C-alpha positions as CSV (number, residue, x, y, z in Angstrom):
1,M,0.0,0.0,0.0
2,K,1.2,3.5,-0.8
3,L,0.9,4.8,2.7
4,E,2.9,1.9,4.2
5,K,5.7,2.5,1.7
6,E,5.7,6.2,2.4
7,I,6.0,5.5,6.2
8,E,8.9,3.1,5.5
9,E,10.6,5.6,3.3
10,H,10.1,8.3,5.9
11,L,11.4,6.2,8.8
12,S,14.5,5.1,6.8
13,H,15.7,8.7,6.6
14,P,15.6,10.2,10.1
15,P,17.1,13.6,10.7
16,D,20.7,13.8,11.9
17,R,21.4,14.0,15.6
18,S,22.8,17.4,15.1
19,A,19.7,18.6,13.3
20,K,17.8,21.7,14.5
21,S,14.8,21.1,16.7
22,R,12.5,22.4,14.0
23,V,13.7,19.7,11.6
24,V,13.2,17.0,14.2
25,N,9.8,18.4,15.1
26,E,8.7,18.4,11.4
27,Y,9.9,14.8,11.1
28,M,7.9,13.7,14.1
29,E,4.8,15.6,12.9
30,K,5.0,13.9,9.5
31,E,5.4,10.5,11.1
32,N,2.4,11.0,13.3
33,Y,0.4,12.3,10.3
34,L,1.3,9.3,8.2
35,Q,0.4,6.9,11.0
36,Y,-2.9,8.6,11.6
37,E,-3.8,8.5,7.9
38,L,-2.9,4.8,7.7
39,K,-5.1,4.0,10.7
40,R,-7.9,6.1,9.2
41,Y,-7.7,4.4,5.8
42,R,-7.7,0.9,7.4
43,T,-10.7,1.8,9.6
44,Y,-12.5,3.1,6.5
45,T,-11.8,-0.1,4.5
46,Y,-12.8,-2.3,7.5
47,L,-16.1,-0.5,7.7
48,L,-16.7,-0.8,4.0
49,R,-16.0,-4.5,4.1
50,S,-18.3,-5.0,7.1
51,K,-21.1,-3.1,5.3
52,A,-20.5,-4.9,2.1
53,A,-20.7,-8.3,3.9
54,Q,-24.3,-7.5,4.8
55,F,-25.2,-7.5,1.1
56,S,-24.5,-11.2,0.3
57,E,-26.1,-10.8,-3.2
58,L,-23.1,-8.8,-4.4
59,E,-20.4,-10.6,-6.2
60,P,-17.2,-10.8,-4.1
61,P,-15.0,-9.4,-6.9
62,L,-17.3,-6.4,-7.2
63,V,-17.1,-5.8,-3.4
64,E,-13.3,-6.0,-3.5
65,S,-12.9,-3.7,-6.5
66,S,-15.4,-1.2,-4.9
67,I,-13.2,-1.0,-1.8
68,G,-10.0,-0.6,-3.9
69,E,-7.9,-3.2,-2.1
70,S,-7.9,-6.9,-2.4
71,R,-7.1,-9.1,0.5
């Protein structure tokens, strides 16, 4: 998933120990933001899957493509 890759990339390039506090603060803010967005996306897809499961007449491939992520 794109967000997971973005988090990996971000975490693989932390600021230097000698970096200014602003740089470190921005790094931490971005990490928190990316983690929040990933959690929000996963919650959203979970809710969509749960709701879609209530409609058993839908074809499984249709449900998966509607959510945008296959298991």
